Backbone as a chain_set.jsonl record, in Angstrom:
{"seq": "MDHHSPDDFTAHWAKGELGEVVVSAKEVHDRVNELGRAITEDYAEHPPLLVCVLKGAINFMSDLMRAIALPVEVDFMAVSSYGAATKTSGVVRIVKDLDVDLLDRDVLIVEDVVDSGLTLNYLRQYLGSRNPRSLEVCALLLKEGEQRVEQSLRYVGFSIPSDFVVGYGLDVNERYRNLDGIYTFIGTA", "coords": {"N": [[12.534, 40.155, 100.922], [13.569, 43.544, 101.417], [11.441, 46.283, 101.441], [11.584, 49.652, 100.528], [10.95, 53.103, 100.593], [11.491, 55.18, 97.883], [12.842, 57.406, 98.888], [15.008, 56.402, 100.133], [17.178, 56.275, 98.677], [20.001, 57.627, 96.871], [19.95, 58.774, 94.35], [18.997, 61.694, 93.268], [18.169, 62.616, 90.956], [16.197, 61.053, 89.859], [14.118, 61.07, 91.378], [10.627, 60.776, 92.093], [10.179, 59.419, 89.776], [10.568, 56.913, 90.353], [9.114, 53.963, 92.118], [8.798, 51.841, 94.848], [11.68, 50.411, 96.456], [12.775, 47.325, 95.137], [14.667, 45.485, 95.24], [17.408, 46.113, 97.345], [20.499, 47.861, 97.172], [22.426, 46.539, 98.828], [21.253, 43.961, 99.291], [21.43, 43.221, 96.462], [24.259, 43.088, 96.203], [25.091, 41.27, 98.234], [23.744, 38.907, 97.233], [24.801, 38.578, 94.741], [27.434, 37.96, 95.449], [26.931, 35.34, 96.704], [25.996, 33.995, 94.406], [28.351, 33.869, 92.935], [30.029, 32.461, 94.558], [28.64, 29.825, 94.527], [28.834, 29.309, 91.718], [31.72, 29.164, 91.43], [32.129, 26.736, 92.814], [30.653, 24.982, 91.456], [31.719, 24.958, 88.894], [34.346, 24.474, 89.136], [36.289, 22.433, 87.95], [35.97, 23.049, 85.242], [36.247, 25.953, 84.184], [33.716, 28.567, 83.379], [32.677, 29.974, 80.291], [31.471, 33.204, 80.392], [28.537, 34.607, 79.077], [27.351, 37.53, 78.575], [24.281, 39.084, 78.232], [23.709, 41.92, 76.565], [22.133, 45.063, 76.97], [21.311, 45.2, 79.449], [22.28, 43.258, 81.488], [24.977, 44.048, 82.054], [25.832, 45.431, 84.377], [25.536, 43.41, 86.259], [26.802, 41.202, 85.347], [29.549, 42.441, 85.486], [29.999, 42.637, 88.206], [29.383, 39.909, 88.968], [31.377, 38.329, 87.727], [33.591, 39.016, 88.964], [33.113, 37.948, 91.505], [33.51, 35.337, 91.193], [35.808, 32.99, 91.696], [37.513, 31.853, 89.693], [39.525, 31.307, 86.585], [37.679, 32.772, 84.606], [36.257, 33.291, 81.194], [35.026, 36.007, 79.31], [32.284, 37.043, 77.176], [30.152, 38.744, 75.087], [26.76, 39.374, 74.008], [24.402, 41.02, 72.13], [20.897, 41.37, 71.903], [17.594, 42.118, 70.586], [14.542, 42.546, 71.724], [12.668, 44.167, 72.665], [12.773, 46.714, 71.921], [11.574, 50.038, 72.061], [9.701, 49.6, 73.92], [8.008, 48.534, 77.015], [7.269, 45.9, 77.255], [8.15, 42.741, 76.228], [8.307, 41.876, 72.809], [8.43, 39.548, 71.718], [9.747, 38.686, 69.482], [12.881, 37.992, 68.366], [16.053, 39.584, 67.774], [19.252, 39.198, 66.741], [21.644, 41.52, 67.737], [24.3, 41.832, 68.161], [26.727, 39.379, 67.931], [28.494, 36.679, 69.411], [31.956, 36.369, 69.789], [33.651, 34.122, 70.132], [34.324, 30.69, 69.746], [32.007, 28.077, 70.705], [32.217, 25.389, 70.892], [32.488, 22.6, 72.63], [32.673, 24.009, 75.078], [31.942, 25.007, 78.425], [29.304, 26.98, 79.0], [27.832, 29.748, 80.436], [25.032, 31.733, 80.425], [24.477, 34.997, 81.216], [22.105, 36.79, 82.399], [19.774, 39.565, 82.731], [17.074, 39.853, 83.412], [14.342, 37.459, 83.405], [11.442, 37.389, 82.092], [8.959, 36.801, 80.185], [10.294, 34.775, 79.044], [10.641, 34.079, 76.32], [12.773, 35.293, 74.803], [15.112, 34.177, 76.03], [14.679, 31.505, 75.709], [14.981, 31.345, 72.889], [17.698, 32.171, 72.672], [18.994, 30.125, 73.966], [18.488, 27.838, 72.298], [19.7, 28.988, 70.019], [22.467, 29.298, 70.819], [23.016, 26.722, 71.773], [23.004, 25.291, 69.509], [25.512, 25.528, 68.614], [27.102, 23.628, 69.906], [28.169, 23.568, 72.648], [29.6, 22.141, 75.587], [28.271, 22.275, 77.975], [25.429, 24.324, 78.89], [24.103, 26.834, 80.458], [22.157, 28.998, 82.74], [22.268, 32.029, 84.277], [20.428, 34.215, 85.834], [19.634, 37.385, 86.921], [17.249, 38.218, 87.782], [13.891, 36.904, 88.256], [10.731, 37.232, 86.914], [7.848, 36.686, 88.572], [5.34, 34.528, 87.482], [5.198, 35.192, 84.874], [6.25, 33.766, 82.823], [6.233, 32.434, 79.605], [7.288, 30.284, 78.468], [8.586, 27.181, 79.501], [11.169, 27.225, 81.913], [14.434, 26.31, 82.812], [16.429, 27.386, 85.021], [19.636, 27.651, 86.138], [20.841, 29.205, 88.197], [19.454, 31.743, 89.939], [18.929, 35.058, 91.033], [17.021, 36.74, 92.291], [13.415, 36.274, 92.735], [10.824, 38.16, 91.709], [7.897, 40.335, 91.838], [5.728, 40.905, 88.923], [6.092, 43.565, 88.165], [7.282, 46.455, 86.162], [10.704, 47.019, 86.197], [13.547, 49.153, 87.144], [16.999, 49.91, 87.203], [20.311, 49.048, 88.362], [21.585, 48.323, 85.891], [19.277, 47.721, 84.504], [16.903, 49.454, 82.473], [14.907, 52.214, 81.228], [14.678, 53.584, 78.291], [17.413, 54.016, 78.018], [17.884, 55.178, 80.521], [18.444, 55.235, 84.206], [20.056, 52.873, 84.354], [22.453, 53.045, 85.846], [21.711, 53.104, 88.734], [22.266, 51.767, 91.989], [20.523, 50.035, 93.22], [17.383, 48.078, 92.623], [14.418, 49.126, 91.291], [10.825, 49.67, 91.226], [9.356, 51.089, 88.432], [7.742, 54.086, 87.793], [7.183, 56.207, 86.076], [7.842, 59.302, 84.466], [8.327, 62.35, 86.182]], "CA": [[13.067, 41.341, 100.506], [13.166, 44.653, 101.966], [10.811, 47.29, 100.684], [11.725, 50.91, 101.127], [10.505, 54.065, 99.727], [12.464, 55.715, 96.925], [13.53, 58.382, 99.59], [16.103, 55.868, 100.81], [18.295, 56.199, 97.821], [20.74, 58.948, 96.608], [19.877, 59.348, 92.801], [17.93, 62.647, 93.445], [17.613, 63.174, 89.524], [15.165, 60.026, 89.418], [13.098, 61.144, 92.4], [9.213, 61.034, 91.475], [10.058, 58.521, 88.652], [10.601, 55.433, 90.838], [8.368, 53.554, 93.151], [9.642, 51.331, 95.803], [12.904, 49.442, 96.234], [12.382, 45.994, 94.98], [15.856, 44.814, 95.562], [18.327, 47.027, 97.797], [21.871, 47.703, 96.708], [22.936, 45.618, 99.699], [20.771, 42.73, 98.741], [22.12, 42.766, 95.344], [25.658, 42.854, 96.413], [25.243, 39.982, 98.814], [23.337, 37.69, 96.45], [25.831, 38.364, 93.684], [28.549, 37.176, 95.955], [26.59, 34.031, 96.803], [26.059, 33.279, 93.295], [29.78, 33.863, 92.567], [30.593, 31.292, 95.24], [28.21, 28.691, 93.905], [29.37, 29.01, 90.424], [33.1, 28.705, 91.693], [31.998, 25.581, 93.273], [30.027, 24.147, 90.356], [32.729, 25.022, 87.707], [35.763, 24.208, 89.653], [36.868, 21.858, 86.814], [35.894, 23.609, 83.96], [35.711, 27.404, 84.215], [32.791, 28.847, 82.304], [32.622, 31.249, 79.453], [30.297, 33.948, 80.789], [28.033, 35.352, 78.002], [26.707, 38.664, 78.975], [23.375, 39.701, 77.429], [23.818, 43.409, 76.524], [22.917, 45.976, 77.781], [20.64, 45.2, 80.896], [23.103, 42.55, 82.33], [26.271, 44.564, 82.191], [26.282, 45.707, 85.888], [25.355, 42.141, 87.047], [28.249, 40.595, 84.706], [30.748, 43.079, 86.018], [30.046, 42.188, 89.669], [29.426, 38.525, 89.107], [32.627, 37.734, 87.303], [34.565, 39.452, 90.223], [32.867, 37.224, 92.543], [33.892, 34.021, 90.807], [37.195, 32.776, 92.016], [38.144, 30.956, 88.674], [39.933, 32.027, 85.518], [36.685, 32.929, 83.517], [36.391, 34.201, 80.257], [33.829, 36.619, 79.003], [31.766, 37.524, 75.747], [28.945, 39.691, 74.892], [25.762, 39.35, 72.923], [23.099, 42.021, 72.132], [19.721, 40.796, 71.269], [16.581, 42.971, 70.801], [13.11, 41.961, 71.791], [11.85, 44.98, 73.442], [12.626, 48.053, 71.095], [11.385, 51.14, 73.134], [8.592, 49.238, 74.806], [8.155, 47.889, 78.303], [6.88, 44.485, 77.253], [8.81, 41.985, 75.049], [7.557, 41.578, 71.474], [8.72, 37.985, 71.447], [10.467, 38.473, 68.126], [14.17, 38.358, 68.819], [16.876, 39.878, 66.727], [20.65, 39.328, 67.209], [22.262, 42.84, 67.29], [25.695, 41.592, 68.34], [26.836, 37.948, 68.099], [29.724, 36.151, 70.13], [33.291, 36.551, 69.038], [34.451, 32.859, 70.317], [33.657, 29.439, 69.443], [31.393, 27.52, 71.821], [32.47, 23.985, 70.862], [32.849, 21.875, 73.97], [32.831, 24.669, 76.282], [30.984, 25.26, 79.555], [28.827, 28.109, 78.708], [26.896, 30.424, 81.315], [24.33, 32.869, 79.941], [24.302, 35.88, 82.318], [20.893, 37.502, 81.984], [19.382, 40.512, 83.739], [15.691, 39.553, 83.896], [13.719, 36.61, 82.639], [9.939, 37.622, 82.116], [8.23, 35.757, 79.268], [11.149, 33.448, 78.566], [10.828, 33.721, 74.957], [14.086, 35.786, 74.445], [16.009, 33.344, 76.516], [14.529, 30.257, 74.949], [15.598, 31.599, 71.635], [19.022, 32.384, 72.868], [19.54, 28.818, 74.336], [18.605, 27.279, 71.095], [20.84, 29.516, 69.075], [23.83, 28.923, 71.296], [23.006, 25.32, 71.873], [23.323, 24.712, 68.145], [27.131, 25.628, 68.519], [27.722, 22.402, 70.486], [28.723, 23.736, 73.937], [29.5, 20.932, 76.435], [27.052, 22.539, 78.734], [24.821, 25.566, 78.61], [23.394, 27.054, 81.695], [21.72, 30.277, 82.689], [22.397, 32.673, 85.639], [19.561, 35.26, 85.83], [19.496, 38.202, 88.206], [15.816, 38.48, 88.243], [12.927, 36.041, 87.558], [9.597, 37.777, 87.172], [6.792, 35.605, 89.035], [3.958, 34.324, 86.691], [5.351, 35.752, 83.426], [6.936, 32.899, 81.805], [5.174, 31.742, 78.62], [8.136, 29.067, 78.11], [9.083, 26.499, 80.713], [12.644, 27.516, 82.029], [15.273, 25.536, 83.742], [17.468, 28.192, 85.405], [20.487, 27.102, 87.153], [21.115, 30.309, 89.077], [18.515, 33.005, 89.949], [19.204, 35.88, 92.189], [15.808, 37.116, 93.084], [12.101, 36.163, 92.267], [10.205, 39.357, 91.966], [6.741, 40.517, 91.162], [5.876, 41.187, 87.373], [6.156, 45.056, 87.889], [8.261, 46.802, 85.332], [11.715, 47.46, 87.11], [14.811, 49.633, 86.582], [18.284, 50.051, 88.097], [21.23, 47.92, 88.33], [21.566, 47.794, 84.511], [17.918, 47.806, 83.76], [16.576, 50.952, 81.867], [13.915, 52.678, 80.295], [15.218, 54.619, 77.188], [18.768, 54.11, 78.57], [18.077, 55.856, 81.827], [18.402, 54.4, 85.309], [21.052, 51.764, 84.471], [23.474, 53.389, 86.941], [21.222, 53.088, 90.008], [22.726, 50.495, 92.526], [19.364, 49.05, 93.579], [16.372, 47.854, 91.702], [13.074, 49.738, 91.761], [9.64, 49.804, 90.382], [9.227, 52.353, 87.507], [6.412, 54.692, 87.785], [7.197, 57.166, 84.978], [8.455, 60.561, 84.544], [7.623, 63.198, 87.074]], "C": [[12.626, 42.531, 101.133], [12.534, 45.519, 101.032], [10.844, 48.637, 101.264], [11.1, 51.847, 100.186], [11.594, 54.616, 98.996], [13.32, 56.878, 97.657], [14.841, 57.792, 100.127], [17.38, 55.741, 99.918], [18.908, 57.478, 97.424], [20.69, 59.312, 95.252], [18.751, 60.371, 92.804], [17.286, 62.914, 91.969], [16.546, 62.121, 89.211], [14.021, 60.112, 90.487], [11.695, 61.551, 91.602], [9.157, 60.067, 90.207], [10.121, 57.035, 89.035], [9.629, 55.246, 92.053], [9.315, 53.089, 94.247], [10.789, 50.478, 95.428], [12.512, 48.108, 96.231], [13.387, 45.129, 95.669], [16.821, 45.89, 95.974], [19.64, 46.746, 97.238], [22.601, 46.619, 97.618], [22.532, 44.283, 99.417], [21.316, 42.264, 97.569], [23.685, 42.25, 95.606], [25.832, 41.524, 97.186], [24.892, 38.764, 98.076], [24.173, 37.581, 95.343], [27.06, 37.648, 94.215], [28.305, 35.775, 96.176], [26.597, 33.432, 95.66], [27.388, 33.064, 92.736], [30.375, 32.545, 93.315], [29.987, 29.999, 94.73], [28.721, 28.318, 92.462], [30.998, 28.551, 90.498], [33.087, 27.175, 91.875], [31.774, 24.575, 92.082], [30.888, 24.012, 89.133], [34.033, 24.859, 87.993], [36.53, 23.563, 88.596], [36.925, 22.174, 85.512], [35.226, 25.086, 84.0], [34.972, 27.806, 83.234], [33.176, 29.821, 81.392], [31.286, 31.885, 79.841], [29.771, 34.754, 79.548], [27.047, 36.332, 78.493], [25.685, 39.113, 77.881], [23.144, 41.059, 77.539], [22.252, 43.869, 76.467], [22.57, 45.643, 79.364], [21.755, 44.176, 81.924], [24.513, 42.879, 82.658], [26.751, 44.772, 83.692], [26.447, 44.374, 86.699], [26.536, 41.318, 86.64], [29.385, 41.133, 85.355], [31.001, 42.542, 87.379], [30.214, 40.739, 89.754], [30.662, 37.909, 88.856], [33.633, 38.055, 88.364], [34.277, 38.598, 91.352], [33.153, 35.723, 92.331], [35.438, 33.683, 90.768], [37.796, 31.69, 90.877], [38.472, 31.886, 87.416], [38.547, 31.899, 84.312], [36.975, 33.717, 82.339], [35.119, 34.757, 79.894], [33.523, 36.857, 77.502], [30.408, 38.231, 75.911], [28.084, 39.33, 73.607], [24.618, 40.523, 73.182], [21.986, 41.381, 71.338], [18.606, 42.017, 71.648], [15.223, 42.358, 70.833], [12.165, 42.84, 72.404], [11.693, 46.326, 72.501], [12.382, 49.115, 72.249], [10.302, 50.694, 74.025], [8.922, 48.643, 76.098], [7.808, 46.46, 78.485], [7.532, 43.972, 75.977], [7.785, 41.794, 73.925], [7.554, 40.109, 71.136], [9.576, 37.577, 70.216], [11.906, 38.986, 68.514], [15.133, 38.549, 67.628], [18.287, 39.99, 67.31], [21.243, 40.499, 66.748], [23.763, 42.59, 67.394], [25.903, 40.172, 68.795], [28.195, 37.878, 68.964], [30.895, 36.222, 69.143], [33.967, 35.16, 69.202], [33.629, 31.819, 69.962], [33.283, 28.696, 70.654], [31.591, 25.993, 71.851], [33.054, 23.373, 71.994], [33.323, 22.802, 75.104], [31.68, 24.702, 77.215], [30.483, 26.708, 79.392], [27.67, 28.641, 79.691], [26.43, 31.707, 80.763], [24.028, 33.747, 81.075], [23.268, 37.005, 81.873], [20.383, 38.449, 83.136], [17.927, 40.125, 84.365], [15.002, 38.521, 82.924], [12.185, 36.991, 82.99], [9.265, 36.487, 81.249], [9.099, 34.55, 79.095], [11.49, 33.311, 77.203], [12.302, 34.127, 74.518], [15.0, 34.597, 74.772], [15.943, 31.989, 76.015], [15.136, 30.279, 73.431], [17.237, 31.544, 71.752], [19.716, 30.861, 73.288], [19.449, 27.895, 73.12], [19.68, 27.693, 70.145], [22.211, 29.169, 69.518], [24.012, 27.655, 71.568], [23.426, 24.648, 70.486], [24.795, 24.818, 67.9], [27.783, 24.556, 69.403], [28.503, 22.646, 71.699], [28.748, 22.368, 74.675], [28.255, 21.145, 77.465], [26.624, 24.039, 78.451], [23.814, 25.965, 79.585], [22.987, 28.516, 81.777], [21.714, 30.773, 84.217], [21.519, 34.05, 85.432], [19.336, 36.113, 87.147], [18.109, 38.096, 88.701], [14.827, 37.379, 87.427], [11.578, 36.815, 87.866], [8.619, 36.626, 87.32], [5.633, 35.612, 88.016], [4.095, 34.912, 85.309], [5.709, 34.888, 82.464], [5.684, 32.164, 80.969], [5.928, 30.47, 78.015], [8.605, 28.58, 79.315], [10.681, 26.713, 80.839], [13.25, 26.79, 83.269], [16.407, 26.554, 83.954], [18.306, 27.707, 86.349], [20.783, 27.974, 88.411], [20.184, 31.471, 88.998], [18.776, 33.827, 91.174], [18.057, 36.288, 92.972], [14.494, 36.769, 92.19], [11.322, 37.459, 92.624], [8.715, 39.301, 91.399], [6.82, 41.006, 89.657], [5.909, 42.739, 87.073], [7.308, 45.34, 86.952], [9.426, 47.415, 86.398], [12.787, 48.027, 86.423], [15.736, 49.634, 87.627], [19.046, 48.871, 88.024], [21.417, 47.249, 86.879], [20.311, 47.9, 83.943], [17.539, 49.182, 83.533], [15.233, 51.13, 81.362], [14.53, 53.916, 79.444], [16.6, 54.985, 77.583], [18.933, 54.793, 79.814], [17.987, 54.844, 82.967], [19.446, 53.296, 85.457], [22.128, 51.836, 85.585], [23.0, 53.429, 88.488], [21.829, 51.698, 90.69], [21.594, 49.487, 93.0], [18.423, 48.849, 92.446], [15.042, 48.446, 92.145], [11.993, 49.519, 90.784], [9.676, 51.101, 89.67], [7.895, 52.874, 87.502], [6.139, 55.797, 86.755], [7.866, 58.381, 85.282], [7.595, 61.573, 85.373], [7.054, 64.538, 86.386]], "O": [[11.435, 42.657, 101.417], [12.965, 45.575, 99.881], [10.265, 48.873, 102.324], [10.74, 51.462, 99.073], [12.706, 54.518, 99.515], [14.361, 57.281, 97.137], [15.717, 58.55, 100.542], [18.425, 55.221, 100.308], [18.243, 58.483, 97.679], [21.435, 60.235, 94.923], [17.639, 60.031, 92.4], [16.14, 63.334, 91.806], [15.933, 62.349, 88.168], [13.089, 59.308, 90.469], [11.626, 62.406, 90.718], [8.073, 59.954, 89.633], [9.819, 56.111, 88.28], [9.369, 56.151, 92.846], [10.348, 53.678, 94.566], [10.9, 49.919, 94.337], [11.932, 47.656, 97.218], [13.107, 44.249, 96.483], [17.154, 46.661, 95.074], [19.952, 45.617, 96.86], [23.37, 45.839, 97.057], [23.408, 43.427, 99.292], [21.685, 41.094, 97.477], [24.14, 41.17, 95.23], [26.677, 40.719, 96.793], [25.542, 37.725, 98.187], [24.326, 36.441, 94.904], [27.659, 36.828, 93.52], [29.198, 34.961, 95.939], [27.14, 32.327, 95.623], [27.558, 32.057, 92.049], [31.082, 31.724, 92.733], [30.763, 29.073, 94.495], [28.974, 27.16, 92.129], [31.457, 27.707, 89.729], [33.846, 26.432, 91.253], [32.493, 23.616, 91.799], [30.78, 23.025, 88.405], [34.878, 25.091, 87.128], [37.546, 24.18, 88.275], [37.743, 21.71, 84.716], [34.027, 25.342, 83.883], [35.369, 27.522, 82.104], [34.087, 30.57, 81.745], [30.202, 31.321, 79.693], [30.549, 35.543, 79.01], [25.927, 35.934, 78.815], [26.084, 39.474, 76.774], [22.46, 41.485, 78.469], [21.342, 43.176, 76.012], [23.36, 45.789, 80.296], [21.926, 44.501, 83.099], [25.192, 42.168, 83.398], [27.828, 44.369, 84.13], [27.275, 44.222, 87.597], [27.227, 40.773, 87.501], [30.224, 40.349, 85.798], [32.088, 42.047, 87.679], [31.071, 40.274, 90.505], [31.081, 37.036, 89.615], [34.525, 37.232, 88.573], [35.16, 38.477, 92.201], [33.025, 34.942, 93.273], [36.175, 34.095, 89.872], [38.505, 30.756, 91.25], [37.895, 32.951, 87.195], [38.496, 31.092, 83.384], [37.77, 34.657, 82.355], [34.109, 34.09, 80.116], [34.435, 36.864, 76.675], [29.736, 38.161, 76.94], [28.528, 39.067, 72.489], [24.108, 40.804, 74.267], [22.18, 40.915, 70.215], [18.657, 42.703, 72.668], [14.864, 41.655, 69.888], [11.022, 42.473, 72.676], [10.61, 46.899, 72.379], [13.0, 49.004, 73.308], [9.984, 51.468, 74.928], [10.073, 48.252, 76.293], [7.964, 45.85, 79.543], [7.506, 44.568, 74.899], [6.59, 41.586, 74.135], [6.75, 39.586, 70.364], [10.002, 36.446, 69.981], [12.123, 40.135, 68.901], [15.072, 37.826, 66.634], [18.519, 40.759, 68.243], [21.417, 40.657, 65.54], [24.466, 43.231, 66.613], [25.394, 39.749, 69.834], [28.878, 38.879, 69.175], [30.784, 36.145, 67.919], [34.893, 34.952, 68.418], [32.407, 31.931, 69.862], [34.078, 28.626, 71.592], [31.14, 25.364, 72.808], [34.206, 23.695, 72.288], [34.183, 22.476, 75.922], [30.543, 24.445, 76.82], [31.272, 27.615, 79.657], [26.621, 28.0, 79.744], [27.193, 32.661, 80.613], [23.303, 33.273, 81.95], [23.559, 37.943, 81.131], [20.548, 38.158, 84.321], [17.689, 40.099, 85.572], [15.085, 38.716, 81.711], [11.79, 36.874, 84.15], [9.089, 35.356, 81.702], [8.615, 33.421, 79.014], [12.424, 32.601, 76.828], [12.979, 33.303, 73.903], [15.616, 34.052, 73.857], [16.968, 31.322, 75.875], [15.687, 29.304, 72.921], [17.918, 30.905, 70.95], [20.852, 30.555, 72.925], [20.412, 27.148, 72.947], [20.429, 26.901, 69.573], [23.053, 28.785, 68.706], [25.185, 27.288, 71.641], [24.09, 23.614, 70.419], [25.276, 24.178, 66.966], [28.995, 24.628, 69.607], [29.518, 21.966, 71.848], [27.923, 21.513, 74.353], [27.415, 20.275, 77.693], [27.363, 24.835, 77.873], [22.699, 25.445, 79.539], [23.441, 29.277, 80.922], [21.279, 30.116, 85.163], [22.069, 34.957, 84.806], [18.942, 35.641, 88.213], [17.844, 37.908, 89.889], [14.968, 37.075, 86.243], [11.318, 37.033, 89.049], [8.501, 35.746, 86.468], [5.039, 36.659, 87.759], [3.077, 35.099, 84.642], [5.518, 35.175, 81.283], [4.665, 31.598, 81.365], [5.368, 29.715, 77.22], [9.017, 29.356, 80.176], [11.403, 26.38, 79.9], [12.751, 26.688, 84.39], [17.308, 26.592, 83.115], [17.821, 27.316, 87.411], [20.944, 27.466, 89.521], [20.171, 32.144, 87.967], [18.834, 33.281, 92.276], [18.072, 36.208, 94.2], [14.543, 36.985, 90.979], [11.208, 37.776, 93.808], [8.345, 38.407, 90.638], [7.874, 41.46, 89.212], [5.776, 43.162, 85.925], [8.255, 44.555, 86.921], [9.101, 48.183, 87.304], [13.09, 47.629, 85.298], [15.42, 49.406, 88.795], [18.56, 47.794, 87.678], [21.415, 46.037, 86.659], [20.289, 48.209, 82.751], [17.836, 50.044, 84.36], [14.515, 50.164, 81.104], [14.798, 55.018, 79.922], [16.964, 56.158, 77.505], [20.077, 55.013, 80.212], [17.518, 53.725, 82.76], [19.696, 52.83, 86.569], [22.596, 50.839, 86.134], [23.792, 53.743, 89.377], [21.875, 50.658, 90.033], [21.798, 48.28, 93.127], [18.642, 49.409, 91.371], [14.621, 48.254, 93.286], [12.242, 49.21, 89.619], [10.001, 52.129, 90.263], [6.948, 52.139, 87.22], [5.006, 56.252, 86.596], [8.456, 58.487, 86.357], [6.369, 61.63, 85.273], [6.423, 65.356, 87.056]]}, "num_chains": 1, "name": "protein.A"}
């Protein structure tokens, strides 16, 4: 991965609050397209239902579904395990559940970042109890060394250090989601 200074991006309103570029906008774009091609190949016979985990995965989901050359369906879940903190509490609360039935469906959870894995583990059990034909995960980011639960992730965009990151859907108090790249967060200036 390319590591750049925050001077390389154009969001001047965030200067001084961001550290280095962890994943550039171009790297994100290229990798999302690669993931889309792999999903298209793997699910050619049974287009998946993409389940976006709100709000952090919204940018990723939007780009990913357009990179998949199949008639995919989408639905959304909102879960809370962070609150206003920058570390997960491990206690998961379903804020918005799915609208569709999962019975005998091929389901692909689209997640922004997997750190402890506790939220994802809970989601897998919760959705798995609805008897989908298959249940897999496509995570944009996997934080190295943070997993407290063994994860089997079918698709991973990038493995990154365990720094707190923002951009491309990831936020601090709803800010920075609209940045094209992914940056370390160093705090307000």
